All heavy atoms as a GROMACS GRO file, in nm:
protein
  551
    1MET      N    1   9.479   9.358  10.475
    1MET     CA    2   9.616   9.351  10.519
    1MET      C    3   9.683   9.230  10.456
    1MET      O    4   9.618   9.130  10.429
    1MET     CB    5   9.621   9.340  10.670
    1MET     CG    6   9.557   9.456  10.740
    1MET     SD    7   9.653   9.525  10.847
    1MET     CE    8   9.723   9.585  10.944
    2MET      N    9   9.813   9.244  10.436
    2MET     CA   10   9.894   9.134  10.382
    2MET      C   11  10.014   9.115  10.474
    2MET      O   12  10.058   9.210  10.539
    2MET     CB   13   9.944   9.167  10.242
    2MET     CG   14   9.836   9.191  10.141
    2MET     SD   15   9.900   9.214   9.972
    2MET     CE   16  10.007   9.354   9.989
    3GLU      N   17  10.071   8.993  10.477
    3GLU     CA   18  10.188   8.964  10.558
    3GLU      C   19  10.291   8.890  10.474
    3GLU      O   20  10.257   8.804  10.392
    3GLU     CB   21  10.148   8.880  10.679
    3GLU     CG   22  10.257   8.861  10.781
    3GLU     CD   23  10.348   8.743  10.753
    3GLU    OE1   24  10.301   8.646  10.690
    3GLU    OE2   25  10.466   8.748  10.792
    4TYR      N   26  10.418   8.926  10.492
    4TYR     CA   27  10.529   8.859  10.423
    4TYR      C   28  10.654   8.876  10.508
    4TYR      O   29  10.690   8.989  10.544
    4TYR     CB   30  10.548   8.921  10.284
    4TYR     CG   31  10.664   8.863  10.206
    4TYR    CD1   32  10.664   8.733  10.161
    4TYR    CD2   33  10.775   8.942  10.177
    4TYR    CE1   34  10.770   8.680  10.090
    4TYR    CE2   35  10.882   8.891  10.104
    4TYR     CZ   36  10.879   8.760  10.061
    4TYR     OH   37  10.985   8.708   9.990
    5ARG      N   38  10.718   8.766  10.542
    5ARG     CA   39  10.842   8.764  10.619
    5ARG      C   40  10.829   8.845  10.748
    5ARG      O   41  10.922   8.911  10.792
    5ARG     CB   42  10.959   8.814  10.534
    5ARG     CG   43  10.985   8.723  10.414
    5ARG     CD   44  11.098   8.769  10.330
    5ARG     NE   45  11.225   8.736  10.396
    5ARG     CZ   46  11.343   8.751  10.341
    5ARG    NH1   47  11.354   8.798  10.218
    5ARG    NH2   48  11.452   8.719  10.405
    6GLY      N   49  10.710   8.842  10.807
    6GLY     CA   50  10.686   8.912  10.931
    6GLY      C   51  10.639   9.056  10.916
    6GLY      O   52  10.592   9.117  11.010
    7TYR      N   53  10.654   9.112  10.797
    7TYR     CA   54  10.610   9.249  10.772
    7TYR      C   55  10.463   9.249  10.731
    7TYR      O   56  10.418   9.160  10.660
    7TYR     CB   57  10.695   9.314  10.662
    7TYR     CG   58  10.836   9.341  10.707
    7TYR    CD1   59  10.936   9.248  10.682
    7TYR    CD2   60  10.868   9.457  10.775
    7TYR    CE1   61  11.066   9.271  10.724
    7TYR    CE2   62  10.998   9.481  10.818
    7TYR     CZ   63  11.096   9.388  10.793
    7TYR     OH   64  11.225   9.412  10.835
    8VAL      N   65  10.390   9.350  10.777
    8VAL     CA   66  10.247   9.361  10.749
    8VAL      C   67  10.224   9.488  10.669
    8VAL      O   68  10.279   9.594  10.700
    8VAL     CB   69  10.166   9.366  10.880
    8VAL    CG1   70  10.019   9.389  10.853
    8VAL    CG2   71  10.187   9.236  10.959
    9ALA      N   72  10.140   9.476  10.567
    9ALA     CA   73  10.107   9.591  10.484
    9ALA      C   74   9.958   9.622  10.492
    9ALA      O   75   9.876   9.532  10.491
    9ALA     CB   76  10.145   9.564  10.338
   10ALA      N   77   9.929   9.750  10.502
   10ALA     CA   78   9.792   9.798  10.493
   10ALA      C   79   9.768   9.840  10.348
   10ALA      O   80   9.859   9.890  10.282
   10ALA     CB   81   9.769   9.916  10.586
   11VAL      N   82   9.646   9.819  10.301
   11VAL     CA   83   9.614   9.848  10.161
   11VAL      C   84   9.494   9.941  10.154
   11VAL      O   85   9.398   9.924  10.228
   11VAL     CB   86   9.583   9.717  10.086
   11VAL    CG1   87   9.543   9.745   9.943
   11VAL    CG2   88   9.701   9.621  10.093
   12GLU      N   89   9.502  10.037  10.065
   12GLU     CA   90   9.391  10.128  10.038
   12GLU      C   91   9.367  10.131   9.888
   12GLU      O   92   9.459  10.110   9.810
   12GLU     CB   93   9.423  10.268  10.088
   12GLU     CG   94   9.442  10.276  10.237
   12GLU     CD   95   9.481  10.416  10.284
   12GLU    OE1   96   9.503  10.505  10.199
   12GLU    OE2   97   9.490  10.434  10.405
   13PHE      N   98   9.244  10.158   9.851
   13PHE     CA   99   9.208  10.166   9.710
   13PHE      C  100   9.169  10.308   9.675
   13PHE      O  101   9.086  10.369   9.742
   13PHE     CB  102   9.091  10.072   9.679
   13PHE     CG  103   9.046  10.077   9.536
   13PHE    CD1  104   9.128  10.033   9.434
   13PHE    CD2  105   8.921  10.126   9.503
   13PHE    CE1  106   9.087  10.038   9.303
   13PHE    CE2  107   8.879  10.132   9.371
   13PHE     CZ  108   8.962  10.088   9.271
   14ASP      N  109   9.231  10.362   9.572
   14ASP     CA  110   9.198  10.496   9.522
   14ASP      C  111   9.109  10.478   9.400
   14ASP      O  112   9.158  10.449   9.291
   14ASP     CB  113   9.324  10.572   9.487
   14ASP     CG  114   9.299  10.714   9.443
   14ASP    OD1  115   9.184  10.747   9.406
   14ASP    OD2  116   9.395  10.794   9.446
   15ASP      N  117   8.978  10.492   9.419
   15ASP     CA  118   8.886  10.467   9.309
   15ASP      C  119   8.887  10.578   9.204
   15ASP      O  120   8.836  10.560   9.094
   15ASP     CB  121   8.745  10.439   9.358
   15ASP     CG  122   8.680  10.558   9.425
   15ASP    OD1  123   8.748  10.656   9.458
   15ASP    OD2  124   8.558  10.550   9.446
   16SER      N  125   8.950  10.690   9.234
   16SER     CA  126   8.957  10.797   9.134
   16SER      C  127   9.054  10.762   9.021
   16SER      O  128   9.040  10.813   8.910
   16SER     CB  129   8.996  10.930   9.198
   16SER     OG  130   9.130  10.927   9.244
   17ILE      N  131   9.150  10.672   9.051
   17ILE     CA  132   9.246  10.632   8.947
   17ILE      C  133   9.260  10.479   8.938
   17ILE      O  134   9.348  10.428   8.870
   17ILE     CB  135   9.385  10.696   8.969
   17ILE    CG1  136   9.440  10.664   9.108
   17ILE    CG2  137   9.379  10.846   8.944
   17ILE    CD1  138   9.583  10.712   9.131
   18ASP      N  139   9.174  10.406   9.009
   18ASP     CA  140   9.174  10.259   9.009
   18ASP      C  141   9.310  10.199   9.042
   18ASP      O  142   9.361  10.112   8.971
   18ASP     CB  143   9.124  10.205   8.874
   18ASP     CG  144   8.977  10.230   8.852
   18ASP    OD1  145   8.904  10.241   8.953
   18ASP    OD2  146   8.934  10.238   8.736
   19VAL      N  147   9.369  10.246   9.152
   19VAL     CA  148   9.500  10.196   9.195
   19VAL      C  149   9.494  10.155   9.341
   19VAL      O  150   9.434  10.224   9.424
   19VAL     CB  151   9.610  10.304   9.175
   19VAL    CG1  152   9.742  10.262   9.236
   19VAL    CG2  153   9.630  10.332   9.028
   20LEU      N  154   9.556  10.041   9.371
   20LEU     CA  155   9.573   9.995   9.508
   20LEU      C  156   9.706  10.048   9.561
   20LEU      O  157   9.808  10.038   9.493
   20LEU     CB  158   9.575   9.842   9.513
   20LEU     CG  159   9.446   9.773   9.473
   20LEU    CD1  160   9.474   9.629   9.433
   20LEU    CD2  161   9.346   9.780   9.586
   21HIS      N  162   9.705  10.106   9.681
   21HIS     CA  163   9.826  10.157   9.745
   21HIS      C  164   9.852  10.074   9.870
   21HIS      O  165   9.760  10.050   9.948
   21HIS     CB  166   9.808  10.303   9.786
   21HIS     CG  167   9.786  10.396   9.673
   21HIS    ND1  168   9.890  10.445   9.597
   21HIS    CD2  169   9.673  10.449   9.623
   21HIS    CE1  170   9.840  10.526   9.504
   21HIS    NE2  171   9.708  10.530   9.518
   22GLY      N  172   9.976  10.034   9.890
   22GLY     CA  173  10.012   9.960  10.010
   22GLY      C  174  10.128  10.026  10.081
   22GLY      O  175  10.208  10.096  10.019
   23ARG      N  176  10.134  10.004  10.212
   23ARG     CA  177  10.248  10.052  10.290
   23ARG      C  178  10.271   9.956  10.406
   23ARG      O  179  10.176   9.900  10.461
   23ARG     CB  180  10.225  10.193  10.342
   23ARG     CG  181  10.111  10.210  10.434
   23ARG     CD  182  10.088  10.357  10.474
   23ARG     NE  183   9.962  10.372  10.540
   23ARG     CZ  184   9.938  10.343  10.668
   23ARG    NH1  185  10.034  10.298  10.743
   23ARG    NH2  186   9.818  10.359  10.719
   24ILE      N  187  10.396   9.936  10.440
   24ILE     CA  188  10.430   9.849  10.551
   24ILE      C  189  10.404   9.926  10.680
   24ILE      O  190  10.448  10.039  10.696
   24ILE     CB  191  10.576   9.802  10.540
   24ILE    CG1  192  10.590   9.716  10.413
   24ILE    CG2  193  10.618   9.724  10.664
   24ILE    CD1  194  10.729   9.673  10.380
   25VAL      N  195  10.329   9.864  10.771
   25VAL     CA  196  10.283   9.935  10.889
   25VAL      C  197  10.346   9.890  11.021
   25VAL      O  198  10.322   9.953  11.124
   25VAL     CB  199  10.129   9.927  10.902
   25VAL    CG1  200  10.062   9.998  10.787
   25VAL    CG2  201  10.081   9.784  10.914
   26ASN      N  202  10.427   9.786  11.018
   26ASN     CA  203  10.484   9.738  11.144
   26ASN      C  204  10.636   9.742  11.145
   26ASN      O  205  10.702   9.655  11.200
   26ASN     CB  206  10.433   9.596  11.176
   26ASN     CG  207  10.485   9.492  11.078
   26ASN    OD1  208  10.512   9.522  10.963
   26ASN    ND2  209  10.497   9.370  11.125
   27SER      N  210  10.693   9.848  11.089
   27SER     CA  211  10.838   9.859  11.082
   27SER      C  212  10.891   9.978  11.161
   27SER      O  213  11.003  10.022  11.139
   27SER     CB  214  10.883   9.872  10.936
   27SER     OG  215  10.824   9.987  10.877
   28GLY      N  216  10.811  10.030  11.250
   28GLY     CA  217  10.853  10.147  11.327
   28GLY      C  218  10.769  10.267  11.291
   28GLY      O  219  10.665  10.255  11.226
   29PRO      N  220  10.816  10.386  11.331
   29PRO     CA  221  10.735  10.506  11.311
   29PRO      C  222  10.716  10.546  11.165
   29PRO      O  223  10.624  10.619  11.132
   29PRO     CB  224  10.809  10.614  11.389
   29PRO     CG  225  10.948  10.564  11.402
   29PRO     CD  226  10.941  10.414  11.401
   30TYR      N  227  10.804  10.501  11.077
   30TYR     CA  228  10.795  10.535  10.935
   30TYR      C  229  10.790  10.406  10.853
   30TYR      O  230  10.863  10.312  10.882
   30TYR     CB  231  10.916  10.618  10.892
   30TYR     CG  232  10.934  10.741  10.975
   30TYR    CD1  233  11.031  10.746  11.075
   30TYR    CD2  234  10.851  10.851  10.958
   30TYR    CE1  235  11.046  10.858  11.154
   30TYR    CE2  236  10.866  10.964  11.038
   30TYR     CZ  237  10.964  10.967  11.135
   30TYR     OH  238  10.977  11.079  11.213
   31PRO      N  239  10.706  10.402  10.750
   31PRO     CA  240  10.703  10.280  10.667
   31PRO      C  241  10.835  10.264  10.591
   31PRO      O  242  10.890  10.362  10.541
   31PRO     CB  243  10.586  10.305  10.571
   31PRO     CG  244  10.563  10.452  10.572
   31PRO     CD  245  10.613  10.504  10.703
   32ILE      N  246  10.885  10.141  10.588
   32ILE     CA  247  11.010  10.116  10.514
   32ILE      C  248  10.983  10.108  10.365
   32ILE      O  249  11.077  10.118  10.286
   32ILE     CB  250  11.082   9.988  10.562
   32ILE    CG1  251  10.992   9.866  10.545
   32ILE    CG2  252  11.130  10.004  10.705
   32ILE    CD1  253  11.061   9.734  10.565
   33ALA      N  254  10.859  10.090  10.327
   33ALA     CA  255  10.827  10.080  10.184
   33ALA      C  256  10.681  10.113  10.160
   33ALA      O  257  10.595  10.087  10.244
   33ALA     CB  258  10.858   9.939  10.133
   34THR      N  259  10.657  10.171  10.044
   34THR     CA  260  10.523  10.187   9.992
   34THR      C  261  10.524  10.130   9.852
   34THR      O  262  10.631  10.118   9.789
   34THR     CB  263  10.479  10.336   9.988
   34THR    OG1  264  10.570  10.408   9.906
   34THR    CG2  265  10.476  10.395  10.128
   35PHE      N  266  10.409  10.092   9.802
   35PHE     CA  267  10.402  10.028   9.671
   35PHE      C  268  10.261  10.042   9.618
   35PHE      O  269  10.169  10.074   9.694
   35PHE     CB  270  10.444   9.879   9.681
   35PHE     CG  271  10.383   9.810   9.798
   35PHE    CD1  272  10.264   9.741   9.785
   35PHE    CD2  273  10.442   9.816   9.924
   35PHE    CE1  274  10.205   9.679   9.894
   35PHE    CE2  275  10.384   9.754  10.034
   35PHE     CZ  276  10.266   9.684  10.018
   36GLU      N  277  10.244  10.020   9.489
   36GLU     CA  278  10.111  10.030   9.430
   36GLU      C  279  10.098   9.937   9.312
   36GLU      O  280  10.198   9.892   9.255
   36GLU     CB  281  10.079  10.173   9.390
   36GLU     CG  282  10.170  10.232   9.286
   36GLU     CD  283  10.136  10.378   9.257
   36GLU    OE1  284  10.098  10.452   9.348
   36GLU    OE2  285  10.148  10.416   9.141
   37ALA      N  286   9.974   9.909   9.275
   37ALA     CA  287   9.944   9.820   9.163
   37ALA      C  288   9.799   9.839   9.123
   37ALA      O  289   9.722   9.905   9.192
   37ALA     CB  290   9.970   9.676   9.204
   38THR      N  291   9.763   9.777   9.013
   38THR     CA  292   9.625   9.788   8.965
   38THR      C  293   9.541   9.664   8.994
   38THR      O  294   9.422   9.664   8.967
   38THR     CB  295   9.623   9.818   8.814
   38THR    OG1  296   9.696   9.715   8.746
   38THR    CG2  297   9.684   9.954   8.785
   39ASP      N  298   9.603   9.557   9.046
   39ASP     CA  299   9.526   9.440   9.086
   39ASP      C  300   9.594   9.372   9.204
   39ASP      O  301   9.710   9.400   9.236
   39ASP     CB  302   9.505   9.343   8.969
   39ASP     CG  303   9.634   9.280   8.918
   39ASP    OD1  304   9.704   9.213   8.997
   39ASP    OD2  305   9.664   9.298   8.800
   40ALA      N  306   9.521   9.284   9.271
   40ALA     CA  307   9.569   9.222   9.394
   40ALA      C  308   9.693   9.136   9.373
   40ALA      O  309   9.784   9.137   9.456
   40ALA     CB  310   9.457   9.138   9.457
   41THR      N  311   9.698   9.062   9.264
   41THR     CA  312   9.815   8.977   9.237
   41THR      C  313   9.940   9.061   9.220
   41THR      O  314  10.045   9.032   9.278
   41THR     CB  315   9.790   8.891   9.111
   41THR    OG1  316   9.675   8.809   9.133
   41THR    CG2  317   9.910   8.804   9.080
   42GLN      N  318   9.930   9.167   9.144
   42GLN     CA  319  10.043   9.256   9.122
   42GLN      C  320  10.082   9.327   9.252
   42GLN      O  321  10.200   9.345   9.282
   42GLN     CB  322  10.010   9.359   9.014
   42GLN     CG  323  10.123   9.453   8.981
   42GLN     CD  324  10.082   9.562   8.883
   42GLN    OE1  325   9.963   9.592   8.866
   42GLN    NE2  326  10.179   9.620   8.817
   43LEU      N  327   9.983   9.364   9.334
   43LEU     CA  328  10.011   9.430   9.461
   43LEU      C  329  10.090   9.339   9.553
   43LEU      O  330  10.188   9.382   9.615
   43LEU     CB  331   9.881   9.475   9.529
   43LEU     CG  332   9.902   9.563   9.651
   43LEU    CD1  333   9.950   9.701   9.611
   43LEU    CD2  334   9.775   9.571   9.733
   44ARG      N  335  10.051   9.213   9.564
   44ARG     CA  336  10.126   9.118   9.647
   44ARG      C  337  10.269   9.104   9.596
   44ARG      O  338  10.364   9.106   9.674
   44ARG     CB  339  10.059   8.981   9.651
   44ARG     CG  340  10.146   8.880   9.728
   44ARG     CD  341  10.073   8.762   9.779
   44ARG     NE  342   9.968   8.790   9.872
   44ARG     CZ  343   9.986   8.815  10.003
   44ARG    NH1  344  10.107   8.819  10.053
   44ARG    NH2  345   9.884   8.835  10.081
   45ARG      N  346  10.285   9.094   9.467
   45ARG     CA  347  10.419   9.083   9.407
   45ARG      C  348  10.503   9.206   9.442
   45ARG      O  349  10.621   9.194   9.479
   45ARG     CB  350  10.405   9.064   9.257
   45ARG     CG  351  10.526   9.012   9.187
   45ARG     CD  352  10.503   8.971   9.041
   45ARG     NE  353  10.398   9.044   8.972
   45ARG     CZ  354  10.286   8.991   8.923
   45ARG    NH1  355  10.262   8.862   8.937
   45ARG    NH2  356  10.198   9.065   8.860
   46GLU      N  357  10.445   9.325   9.432
   46GLU     CA  358  10.518   9.449   9.463
   46GLU      C  359  10.552   9.458   9.612
   46GLU      O  360  10.660   9.505   9.649
   46GLU     CB  361  10.436   9.571   9.420
   46GLU     CG  362  10.426   9.586   9.270
   46GLU     CD  363  10.561   9.602   9.204
   46GLU    OE1  364  10.645   9.681   9.253
   46GLU    OE2  365  10.586   9.532   9.103
   47PHE      N  366  10.462   9.413   9.697
   47PHE     CA  367  10.487   9.410   9.841
   47PHE      C  368  10.606   9.320   9.872
   47PHE      O  369  10.701   9.360   9.940
   47PHE     CB  370  10.361   9.363   9.912
   47PHE     CG  371  10.376   9.331  10.059
   47PHE    CD1  372  10.445   9.414  10.144
   47PHE    CD2  373  10.318   9.217  10.111
   47PHE    CE1  374  10.456   9.385  10.280
   47PHE    CE2  375  10.327   9.187  10.246
   47PHE     CZ  376  10.397   9.271  10.330
   48GLU      N  377  10.603   9.198   9.821
   48GLU     CA  378  10.711   9.104   9.847
   48GLU      C  379  10.843   9.154   9.788
   48GLU      O  380  10.948   9.142   9.852
   48GLU     CB  381  10.674   8.966   9.793
   48GLU     CG  382  10.559   8.904   9.870
   48GLU     CD  383  10.510   8.772   9.813
   48GLU    OE1  384  10.564   8.724   9.710
   48GLU    OE2  385  10.416   8.715   9.872
   49ARG      N  386  10.841   9.211   9.670
   49ARG     CA  387  10.961   9.267   9.609
   49ARG      C  388  11.018   9.379   9.695
   49ARG      O  389  11.138   9.387   9.719
   49ARG     CB  390  10.931   9.318   9.468
   49ARG     CG  391  11.053   9.373   9.394
   49ARG     CD  392  11.015   9.439   9.262
   49ARG     NE  393  10.926   9.552   9.281
   49ARG     CZ  394  10.964   9.674   9.322
   49ARG    NH1  395  11.090   9.697   9.350
   49ARG    NH2  396  10.875   9.771   9.335
   50SER      N  397  10.930   9.465   9.746
   50SER     CA  398  10.974   9.577   9.829
   50SER      C  399  11.043   9.528   9.956
   50SER      O  400  11.148   9.580   9.995
   50SER     CB  401  10.856   9.666   9.865
   50SER     OG  402  10.803   9.728   9.751
   51VAL      N  403  10.984   9.429  10.022
   51VAL     CA  404  11.045   9.374  10.144
   51VAL      C  405  11.179   9.311  10.111
   51VAL      O  406  11.280   9.336  10.178
   51VAL     CB  407  10.951   9.272  10.212
   51VAL    CG1  408  11.023   9.197  10.324
   51VAL    CG2  409  10.826   9.342  10.266
   52ASP      N  410  11.184   9.229  10.006
   52ASP     CA  411  11.309   9.162   9.969
   52ASP      C  412  11.418   9.262   9.933
   52ASP      O  413  11.534   9.246   9.972
   52ASP     CB  414  11.286   9.066   9.852
   52ASP     CG  415  11.205   8.943   9.892
   52ASP    OD1  416  11.196   8.913  10.014
   52ASP    OD2  417  11.150   8.877   9.803
   53GLU      N  418  11.382   9.367   9.859
   53GLU     CA  419  11.481   9.470   9.823
   53GLU      C  420  11.530   9.544   9.946
   53GLU      O  421  11.649   9.572   9.958
   53GLU     CB  422  11.423   9.567   9.721
   53GLU     CG  423  11.415   9.509   9.583
   53GLU     CD  424  11.363   9.608   9.479
   53GLU    OE1  425  11.336   9.725   9.515
   53GLU    OE2  426  11.348   9.568   9.363
   54TYR      N  427  11.441   9.577  10.036
   54TYR     CA  428  11.480   9.645  10.159
   54TYR      C  429  11.577   9.559  10.240
   54TYR      O  430  11.683   9.606  10.283
   54TYR     CB  431  11.356   9.679  10.242
   54TYR     CG  432  11.390   9.728  10.380
   54TYR    CD1  433  11.450   9.853  10.399
   54TYR    CD2  434  11.365   9.649  10.492
   54TYR    CE1  435  11.483   9.897  10.527
   54TYR    CE2  436  11.397   9.692  10.619
   54TYR     CZ  437  11.456   9.816  10.636
   54TYR     OH  438  11.490   9.859  10.763
   55LEU      N  439  11.543   9.433  10.261
   55LEU     CA  440  11.629   9.344  10.339
   55LEU      C  441  11.763   9.321  10.268
   55LEU      O  442  11.868   9.315  10.333
   55LEU     CB  443  11.557   9.212  10.367
   55LEU     CG  444  11.435   9.224  10.459
   55LEU    CD1  445  11.364   9.090  10.469
   55LEU    CD2  446  11.472   9.278  10.596
   56GLY      N  447  11.761   9.311  10.136
   56GLY     CA  448  11.885   9.296  10.060
   56GLY      C  449  11.974   9.418  10.074
   56GLY      O  450  12.096   9.406  10.091
   57TRP      N  451  11.914   9.538  10.068
   57TRP     CA  452  11.991   9.661  10.084
   57TRP      C  453  12.054   9.666  10.222
   57TRP      O  454  12.172   9.701  10.237
   57TRP     CB  455  11.900   9.782  10.062
   57TRP     CG  456  11.970   9.911  10.089
   57TRP    CD1  457  12.048   9.982  10.002
   57TRP    CD2  458  11.973   9.984  10.212
   57TRP    NE1  459  12.097  10.094  10.064
   57TRP    CE2  460  12.054  10.098  10.193
   57TRP    CE3  461  11.914   9.964  10.336
   57TRP    CZ2  462  12.077  10.191  10.294
   57TRP    CZ3  463  11.938  10.056  10.436
   57TRP    CH2  464  12.019  10.168  10.415
   58CYS      N  465  11.976   9.631  10.325
   58CYS     CA  466  12.028   9.631  10.461
   58CYS      C  467  12.148   9.538  10.474
   58CYS      O  468  12.250   9.574  10.536
   58CYS     CB  469  11.920   9.591  10.561
   58CYS     SG  470  11.794   9.716  10.587
   59GLU      N  471  12.138   9.420  10.415
   59GLU     CA  472  12.247   9.323  10.421
   59GLU      C  473  12.371   9.377  10.350
   59GLU      O  474  12.482   9.369  10.403
   59GLU     CB  475  12.204   9.191  10.360
   59GLU     CG  476  12.307   9.082  10.373
   59GLU     CD  477  12.260   8.947  10.322
   59GLU    OE1  478  12.138   8.922  10.323
   59GLU    OE2  479  12.347   8.869  10.280
   60GLU      N  480  12.354   9.433  10.232
   60GLU     CA  481  12.467   9.488  10.156
   60GLU      C  482  12.535   9.602  10.230
   60GLU      O  483  12.658   9.614  10.227
   60GLU     CB  484  12.419   9.540  10.020
   60GLU     CG  485  12.386   9.433   9.920
   60GLU     CD  486  12.330   9.492   9.792
   60GLU    OE1  487  12.340   9.615   9.770
   60GLU    OE2  488  12.276   9.414   9.712
   61GLU      N  489  12.458   9.686  10.296
   61GLU     CA  490  12.511   9.805  10.363
   61GLU      C  491  12.551   9.778  10.509
   61GLU      O  492  12.606   9.866  10.574
   61GLU     CB  493  12.408   9.918  10.360
   61GLU     CG  494  12.375   9.965  10.220
   61GLU     CD  495  12.495  10.026  10.148
   61GLU    OE1  496  12.572  10.103  10.212
   61GLU    OE2  497  12.512   9.995  10.029
   62GLY      N  498  12.523   9.658  10.557
   62GLY     CA  499  12.554   9.626  10.696
   62GLY      C  500  12.468   9.702  10.796
   62GLY      O  501  12.512   9.732  10.906
   63VAL      N  502  12.345   9.731  10.756
   63VAL     CA  503  12.251   9.805  10.839
   63VAL      C  504  12.150   9.707  10.899
   63VAL      O  505  12.101   9.618  10.830
   63VAL     CB  506  12.176   9.910  10.753
   63VAL    CG1  507  12.067   9.978  10.834
   63VAL    CG2  508  12.273  10.010  10.694
   64LYS      N  509  12.122   9.726  11.027
   64LYS     CA  510  12.020   9.643  11.091
   64LYS      C  511  11.883   9.686  11.039
   64LYS      O  512  11.846   9.803  11.050
   64LYS     CB  513  12.026   9.657  11.242
   64LYS     CG  514  11.927   9.568  11.312
   64LYS     CD  515  11.934   9.582  11.462
   64LYS     CE  516  11.828   9.491  11.521
   64LYS     NZ  517  11.797   9.526  11.657
   65PRO      N  518  11.808   9.594  10.980
   65PRO     CA  519  11.676   9.633  10.928
   65PRO      C  520  11.579   9.670  11.039
   65PRO      O  521  11.588   9.618  11.149
   65PRO     CB  522  11.629   9.509  10.853
   65PRO     CG  523  11.713   9.397  10.897
   65PRO     CD  524  11.837   9.454  10.958
   66SER      N  525  11.492   9.761  11.007
   66SER     CA  526  11.381   9.789  11.097
   66SER      C  527  11.292   9.667  11.092
   66SER      O  528  11.226   9.642  10.990
   66SER     CB  529  11.302   9.912  11.051
   66SER     OG  530  11.381  10.027  11.063
   67GLY      N  531  11.297   9.589  11.195
   67GLY     CA  532  11.224   9.463  11.194
   67GLY      C  533  11.077   9.480  11.218
   67GLY      O  534  11.032   9.584  11.263
   68PRO      N  535  11.003   9.377  11.188
   68PRO     CA  536  10.861   9.380  11.216
   68PRO      C  537  10.840   9.396  11.366
   68PRO      O  538  10.906   9.330  11.445
   68PRO     CB  539  10.809   9.246  11.167
   68PRO     CG  540  10.919   9.182  11.092
   68PRO     CD  541  11.046   9.252  11.128
   69HIS      N  542  10.751   9.482  11.403
   69HIS     CA  543  10.721   9.506  11.546
   69HIS      C  544  10.584   9.450  11.577
   69HIS      O  545  10.494   9.459  11.506
   69HIS     CB  546  10.723   9.655  11.578
   69HIS     CG  547  10.853   9.720  11.549
   69HIS    ND1  548  10.967   9.693  11.622
   69HIS    CD2  549  10.890   9.808  11.455
   69HIS    CE1  550  11.067   9.765  11.573
   69HIS    NE2  551  11.022   9.835  11.472
   0.00000   0.00000   0.00000
């Protein structure tokens, strides 16, 4: 698991294609973001980018973000 700005991501590894898959698990009934990468450093970067983009979109649109639960 990873944490960033209160959001938590679960990570799974698909060994058939050597890819790490992540999804935010504490944002309500549906994940606000999913992401993937081929190594842990890139996965963390994609996770943080996804959270930042989601929060930025919410701010631009005047939408209350699904906060970490």
